[in-house]
C-alpha positions as CSV (number, residue, x, y, z in Angstrom):
1,M,184.7,-318.3,3.4
2,K,187.2,-317.9,6.3
3,P,190.1,-315.9,5.9
4,S,193.4,-317.8,4.9
5,G,196.3,-317.5,7.4
6,R,198.1,-314.6,5.0
7,E,195.1,-312.6,5.2
8,I,194.8,-312.5,9.1
9,V,198.5,-311.6,9.1
10,E,197.7,-308.7,6.6
11,Q,194.8,-307.5,8.7
12,Y,197.2,-307.6,11.6
13,M,199.7,-305.5,10.1
14,R,197.2,-303.1,8.7
15,A,195.9,-302.8,12.6
16,I,199.5,-302.2,14.1
17,P,200.0,-300.1,16.0
18,R,197.0,-297.7,16.5
19,D,193.9,-299.9,16.0
20,L,194.0,-301.6,19.4
21,D,190.3,-303.0,19.0
22,A,191.1,-304.8,15.8
23,L,194.3,-306.0,17.3
24,G,192.3,-307.6,20.2
25,E,189.8,-309.1,17.9
26,L,192.4,-310.8,15.9
27,Q,194.6,-311.8,18.8
28,H,194.0,-315.5,20.4
29,P,192.8,-315.5,24.0
30,D,196.3,-317.0,25.1
31,F,198.0,-314.5,23.0
32,V,201.9,-314.0,23.9
33,L,204.3,-311.6,22.3
34,E,208.0,-312.0,22.8
35,Y,210.7,-309.0,22.4
36,P,214.1,-311.2,22.3
37,Q,216.3,-308.3,22.3
38,S,214.8,-306.7,25.4
39,G,214.1,-310.1,27.2
40,E,210.5,-308.9,27.6
41,V,207.2,-311.4,27.2
42,I,204.0,-309.7,27.0
43,R,201.2,-312.1,28.1
44,G,197.6,-311.7,27.2
45,R,195.4,-309.3,25.2
46,D,194.8,-306.8,28.1
47,N,198.6,-306.3,28.8
48,F,199.1,-305.8,25.1
49,R,196.8,-303.3,24.9
50,A,197.9,-301.7,28.3
51,A,201.4,-301.6,27.1
52,N,200.5,-299.8,23.7
53,E,198.5,-297.1,25.4
54,R,201.0,-296.3,27.7
55,Y,203.6,-296.3,24.8
56,S,201.7,-293.4,23.0
57,D,201.8,-291.5,26.3
58,V,205.5,-291.7,26.6
59,Q,206.1,-290.4,23.1
60,T,206.8,-286.7,23.3
61,E,208.2,-285.9,20.0
62,T,205.9,-286.0,16.8
63,R,205.9,-286.5,13.3
64,R,203.1,-287.1,10.8
65,V,204.0,-289.4,8.2
66,T,202.5,-289.8,4.5
67,G,203.2,-292.6,2.7
68,T,202.3,-294.8,-0.4
69,E,199.2,-297.2,-0.4
70,D,201.6,-299.8,1.5
71,R,202.0,-297.3,4.4
72,W,199.6,-296.1,6.8
73,I,199.0,-292.7,8.1
74,L,199.3,-292.6,12.0
75,A,198.6,-290.2,14.5
76,P,201.1,-288.2,16.3
77,G,202.6,-290.2,19.1
78,W,202.8,-293.8,17.3
79,M,205.4,-295.2,14.7
80,S,204.4,-295.8,11.3
81,L,204.9,-299.3,9.8
82,T,205.8,-300.1,6.1
83,P,205.5,-304.0,5.4
84,T,208.1,-304.8,2.7
85,R,207.4,-308.5,2.7
86,I,205.2,-311.1,4.1
87,V,206.1,-314.9,3.5
88,G,204.9,-318.2,5.0
89,A,202.4,-320.7,4.8
90,G,200.0,-322.8,6.9
91,D,200.1,-321.2,10.5
92,T,203.4,-319.4,10.4
93,F,204.5,-316.2,8.9
94,T,207.5,-313.9,8.7
95,V,206.8,-310.1,8.1
96,E,209.7,-307.9,7.4
97,A,209.0,-304.0,7.8
98,L,210.2,-300.6,8.2
99,A,209.3,-298.6,11.5
100,T,209.5,-295.2,11.4
101,Y,209.3,-293.3,15.0
102,P,208.0,-289.8,15.7
103,G,211.4,-288.6,16.2
104,G,212.5,-289.5,12.8
105,D,214.6,-292.9,13.7
106,T,214.1,-295.8,11.3
107,Y,214.5,-299.4,12.1
108,H,214.4,-302.5,10.4
109,V,211.6,-304.8,11.8
110,V,211.2,-308.8,11.4
111,A,208.1,-310.3,13.3
112,I,207.3,-314.1,13.1
113,Y,203.8,-314.8,13.6
114,E,202.2,-318.1,14.9
115,L,198.3,-318.6,14.2
116,R,195.8,-321.0,16.1
117,D,192.3,-321.2,15.5
118,G,192.3,-318.6,13.1
119,K,193.8,-315.9,15.5
120,V,197.6,-314.6,16.0
121,Y,198.4,-316.8,18.8
122,R,202.1,-315.9,19.3
123,G,204.4,-313.0,17.9
124,K,208.4,-312.6,18.2
125,T,209.5,-309.2,17.2
126,Y,213.2,-308.0,16.4
127,F,214.1,-304.5,16.1
128,A,217.5,-303.0,14.1
129,A,218.8,-300.1,13.3
130,P,220.3,-299.2,10.3
131,F,224.1,-299.0,10.1
132,E,227.1,-297.7,7.9
133,A,228.7,-300.3,5.8
134,P,232.4,-300.7,6.5
135,A,234.8,-299.3,3.9
136,W,236.6,-302.5,3.7
137,R,233.9,-304.8,2.4
138,A,233.3,-302.2,-0.5
139,P,235.2,-304.5,-3.3
140,Y,232.8,-307.3,-2.5
141,V,229.4,-305.9,-2.3
142,E,226.8,-303.9,-4.2
143,P,224.6,-301.3,-2.8
144,M,221.1,-302.9,-1.5
145,A,218.0,-300.8,-2.1
146,R,216.3,-299.8,0.5
147,P,212.6,-299.8,1.5
148,D,212.5,-295.9,1.6
149,D,214.4,-295.4,-2.0
150,D,212.5,-294.3,-4.8
151,T,214.6,-297.4,-6.8
152,S,213.5,-300.1,-4.2
153,Q,211.1,-302.5,-5.2
154,K,207.6,-302.5,-4.0
155,A,206.5,-304.7,-1.4
156,R,206.0,-308.6,-2.6
157,S,202.5,-309.1,-3.2
158,E,200.7,-312.5,-2.7
159,V,201.2,-313.4,-6.2
160,D,205.2,-313.1,-6.1
161,D,205.2,-315.9,-3.1
162,F,202.6,-317.8,-4.8
163,L,204.8,-318.2,-8.0
164,E,208.2,-318.3,-6.3
165,M,206.9,-321.4,-4.3
166,T,205.0,-323.2,-7.5
167,I,206.2,-322.7,-10.7
168,P,209.7,-323.9,-10.4
169,R,208.2,-327.2,-8.8
170,Q,205.5,-327.4,-11.7
171,V,208.2,-327.1,-14.4
172,E,210.0,-330.1,-13.1
173,V,206.9,-332.0,-12.4
174,E,205.7,-331.6,-16.3
175,E,209.5,-332.4,-17.4
176,A,209.0,-335.8,-15.6
177,L,205.6,-336.4,-17.3
178,H,207.2,-335.9,-20.7
179,R,210.1,-338.3,-19.6
180,G,207.0,-340.7,-19.0
181,D,206.9,-340.5,-15.2
182,P,203.4,-339.5,-13.7
183,M,204.3,-339.5,-10.1
184,P,205.5,-335.9,-9.6
185,R,202.7,-334.2,-11.3
186,M,200.0,-336.8,-9.0
187,A,202.1,-335.5,-5.9
188,M,201.5,-331.7,-6.7
189,W,197.8,-332.4,-7.5
190,S,195.1,-332.3,-4.7
191,H,193.8,-336.0,-4.0
192,E,190.5,-334.1,-2.5
193,D,187.5,-333.3,-4.8
194,P,186.9,-331.5,-6.9
195,V,189.7,-331.8,-9.1
196,T,189.2,-331.8,-12.9
197,V,191.3,-331.9,-16.2
198,F,190.1,-330.8,-19.7
199,G,192.8,-332.3,-21.7
200,A,194.7,-331.5,-25.0
201,L,194.2,-334.8,-26.3
202,G,190.5,-335.3,-25.5
203,P,189.8,-336.4,-21.7
204,C,187.5,-334.3,-19.7
205,K,187.5,-336.0,-16.4
206,S,186.6,-334.7,-12.9
207,G,187.3,-336.7,-9.4
208,W,190.9,-337.9,-8.5
209,D,190.2,-341.4,-9.6
210,E,189.8,-340.4,-13.2
211,V,191.9,-337.6,-13.0
212,S,195.2,-339.8,-11.8
213,R,193.9,-342.4,-14.4
214,I,194.3,-339.9,-17.4
215,F,197.8,-338.6,-16.0
216,R,199.1,-342.2,-16.0
217,W,197.9,-342.8,-19.6
218,V,199.3,-339.4,-20.6
219,A,202.8,-340.3,-19.4
220,S,202.8,-343.5,-21.0
221,L,202.6,-341.9,-24.4
222,F,205.8,-340.2,-23.8
223,S,209.3,-341.5,-23.9
224,G,211.4,-338.6,-23.8
225,V,211.7,-334.9,-23.8
226,K,214.4,-332.7,-25.1
227,D,213.2,-329.3,-23.5
228,Y,210.2,-328.2,-21.8
229,R,209.5,-324.4,-21.2
230,F,206.6,-322.6,-19.3
231,E,205.9,-319.4,-20.8
232,L,203.4,-317.6,-18.0
233,V,201.0,-315.1,-19.7
234,A,199.1,-314.2,-16.4
235,A,198.5,-315.1,-12.8
236,G,196.8,-314.4,-9.6
237,A,196.6,-315.4,-6.2
238,S,194.1,-314.5,-3.2
239,G,193.5,-316.2,0.2
240,D,194.0,-319.9,-0.5
241,L,193.2,-319.9,-4.6
242,A,195.4,-319.2,-7.3
243,Y,195.6,-319.5,-11.2
244,T,198.2,-319.3,-13.9
245,V,197.4,-319.1,-17.8
246,G,200.4,-319.6,-20.1
247,Y,202.0,-321.8,-22.9
248,E,203.9,-325.0,-22.6
249,H,206.5,-325.3,-25.2
250,S,208.0,-328.8,-25.4
251,T,209.9,-331.2,-27.8
252,V,208.7,-334.5,-27.1
253,T,208.7,-338.2,-28.4
254,V,205.4,-339.6,-28.3
255,D,204.7,-343.6,-29.1
256,D,208.3,-343.8,-29.9
257,G,208.0,-341.8,-33.0
258,P,210.4,-338.9,-33.9
259,P,210.7,-335.8,-31.5
260,E,207.9,-333.6,-31.9
261,R,207.7,-329.7,-31.1
262,K,204.5,-328.9,-29.4
263,T,202.9,-325.7,-28.1
264,L,199.9,-326.0,-25.7
265,R,197.9,-323.2,-24.0
266,V,197.2,-324.0,-20.4
267,T,195.3,-322.7,-17.5
268,H,195.9,-324.0,-13.9
269,V,193.9,-323.6,-10.8
270,Y,195.4,-324.1,-7.4
271,R,194.1,-324.6,-4.0
272,R,196.5,-324.4,-0.8
273,E,195.9,-327.4,1.4
274,N,197.9,-327.4,4.7
275,G,200.2,-324.5,3.8
276,E,201.1,-326.0,0.4
277,W,199.7,-325.2,-3.2
278,K,198.0,-328.0,-5.2
279,I,196.5,-327.8,-8.5
280,V,192.9,-328.7,-8.9
281,H,192.2,-328.1,-12.3
282,R,194.0,-328.1,-15.6
283,H,193.0,-327.0,-19.1
284,G,195.1,-327.7,-21.9
285,D,194.6,-327.2,-25.8
286,F,196.4,-326.6,-29.0
287,P,196.3,-323.0,-30.0
288,P,193.9,-322.6,-32.9
289,V,194.9,-320.2,-36.0
290,D,194.2,-316.8,-35.0
291,Q,191.2,-315.5,-37.1
292,S,190.7,-312.5,-35.4
293,P,190.3,-309.4,-37.9
294,P,193.5,-307.5,-38.4
295,T,194.0,-304.2,-36.5
296,P,192.2,-301.3,-38.5
297,A,194.2,-299.0,-40.5
298,P,194.6,-295.4,-39.3
299,T,192.3,-293.2,-40.7
300,S,193.7,-290.1,-42.4
301,T,192.7,-287.9,-39.5
302,E,194.7,-290.2,-37.2
303,S,197.6,-290.2,-39.5
304,A,197.9,-286.5,-39.6
305,R,197.7,-286.3,-35.6
306,A,200.4,-289.0,-35.4
307,A,202.4,-286.6,-37.9
308,I,201.7,-283.5,-35.8
309,K,203.1,-285.1,-32.5
310,R,206.3,-286.2,-34.3
């Protein structure tokens, strides 16, 4: 399976700045890198490699940097780069990072990458030094956690970006379906087979023609929704595939009857197509009565140990 655009950018960031062989493999033959602040353009992989080899030669101060799993250990003469966020879709991605130079200076870095043919085709990088906040602005702001603070958030993961782009839209889509409108759900689903649905009302269908027919039928049963809430239990994302597991809680009118409170447990599978997440599978059913055995009572020995700990 070919790597996704995000995976290519992640590989590229892991290789910066020292693994010039890996960077060359990931760069397009017509690679171009721009530094707008200095007004420079590097054209071609050979010039990029030569410039970076020369960069390591002119660094006279050295400092070894030790970091977390998100920070790479680099030899003296090179900066360390800590990506804090990667966001994007399709062939365009933006990376936020923190660069620490051999002399100890720290800069905030923003890099914009465009991909072509599965390679990094064009890059544009900005560097900004931190500065002290002016005192006059203090009444209107609050301190922001910095990437090197212990209290700062970890780098956003792939699943964070997936959920941010997908769940709010999915909630709107399902609310529309519960009002009798199937079109938003149909727009969020892939029309490319394989697509499948295992419905809570019985239908288990595959293929877009059958799946879309079921969506229209389900929507025709609903005539109003008082509330809809999606309770996320688990989610994962890797490359161009993702999933969510959760519960759908709603109060909905079915067949013009009185409003009914319903809870479904649902699993969705998503596929990224042309930079947009599309649903390709849904499995929904009504949670059965929990018949699992109760948690065993602690033995006398375990109770005694717990008492000692207290």
